[in-house]
C-alpha positions, 0 to 999 in steps of 0.5 A: 252558723255551721259551715258545711265541710268536705272531708277526704278521709284517706288511708294516709292523710285526712283533709278537711275543706270548709265551705267559703274558707278552703282547706282548713286541716291536713293531718296524717290519718293516725291516732295514738292510744293508751291501751291500758286506759283507752285514752287518746294521746294524740291524733294527726301529726303528733301521732304520726311522730310516734309510729314505731317509737312507742312503749308497749302500752301505747299504740300509734295506729292507722284506722284505715287500711287499703281505703277501708275502715279497719276499726270503726270506734277508733275512726269515729274518735279520730274523726271527732277530734279532727272535726273539733280542730276544724271548729265543730262544736255541739252548737254547730252541726254542719253537713259533711261530704266525705270522699270514699274509694269506689272499691269499698263495700256498701257496709263500709259506706254505711260505716263511714256515714255513721262514723261522721254522724256520731262524730257530730255531723248533722248529715253525711253524704258520700262522693267517690274519690275519682269523681271528686278528683275530676272536679278538683282537676277542673274537668267538665264532668257533665259534658258528653266527653270522656275524661280519665282520672287515675288516683294513686292514694296511700291504700288504693289506686283508682282509675275511672272514665267519666262522662255526663256526670257519671262513671262509665268505666272504673278499676280499683286495686288495693295497692298504693303508697303504703304498699310501696313503703312495705316493698322497700322494707321487704327488699332491705330485709331480704337483700341486706338482712336489715329491718327498717320501719314503716316511716324509714321505708316512706323516707327512702321512697320520697328521697330516691324512689322512681318508676323510671331512671332519672337524671343525676340519681342519688343514693340514700344512707339507711339505718336499721337493725340487723335481723340476725344480731339485733345490732344497729347497721347502716347500708347505702341504697341506690335509686336503681335498687329502690326502683327494683323494689317498687317494680311490682307495685308500679306494674300493678298501677300501670296494668290497672290503667290499661285495663280501665282504658280497654273497658272504655267505649271506643268513642270515649277512648278517642276523647281520652287520647285527645284529652289525656289522662289526669294523675292525682293522689300522693302516689302520683308524686313518685318520680317518673310514674306519669312518664311510665303510664304515658309510655305504656298507654301511648296517651299523654299524662297530666300530673295535676298542679295539687295532686294531694289536695285535688280530691278534697278541693273537688269535694269542696266545689261540690258543696257550692253546687250541692243540690244540682250534684245530688245524683252524684252523691246518691250514686256513691251511697248506693 
């Protein structure tokens, strides 16, 4: 029998949850192609290792940018391969629930569903990521109580106020972890005249990136290519420099949270002050981000225990109560 699947199709990572088994796959959303033959060479971790290290005729690409599908055919091929790794065959065609950003258009929503069906799903349904995140964080979304979720992903940041099984107020911006990586690359290029790759930018962010000053801050040695001479070069970055590079992205995220809070009805805003804000997504792991949001909003911010898996875990819980939650999926698909 086919096991129903929940998929968090993220800009950075794709996670698959099988009903009754839990998370069975967590891979980077990257695919490597031979442009001469259009053959798929690798997907997931193997393809991620190739970013910035391939000859001209091999490209390692992220088929999703800013939470939206940029290449429909490549996304479909990647989904098919990942679903095959998850145990999908021609004989087992499961029902699939896909988490999507609330910011994507109706055309993009149809494209996601069509990609899943072509990849082998018997039926494809959508759920918005903030709603799945709220369920994964253990919030009681059906009560007449305001809950606020902030999901900082690779390509988008979404904030939503949820009450009585629906989104009352929401804000979404196409800014996330990848924009932070790009900001670090731009800073190093501008200040030191040195070019570094996408992966190096991410490694710097993970090593010493922060939204607020931290105790015992370290430095990071960064290797790259000098722009003017083309020679290899090494520089040492401080945590304060990286924080300065990330200031614009962090400010944008904080502004989005404040705007969403101001959109919430007064009764629900009162609930949020009492319940706090729940922070999820890979970008939520940036040091000091929760404290920075708490400072600006004057509301307690809770970083959920599993920020990276929270969305797919919420979608997985939806598989258990599929029929009773159908109105939520209908809202995501309209």
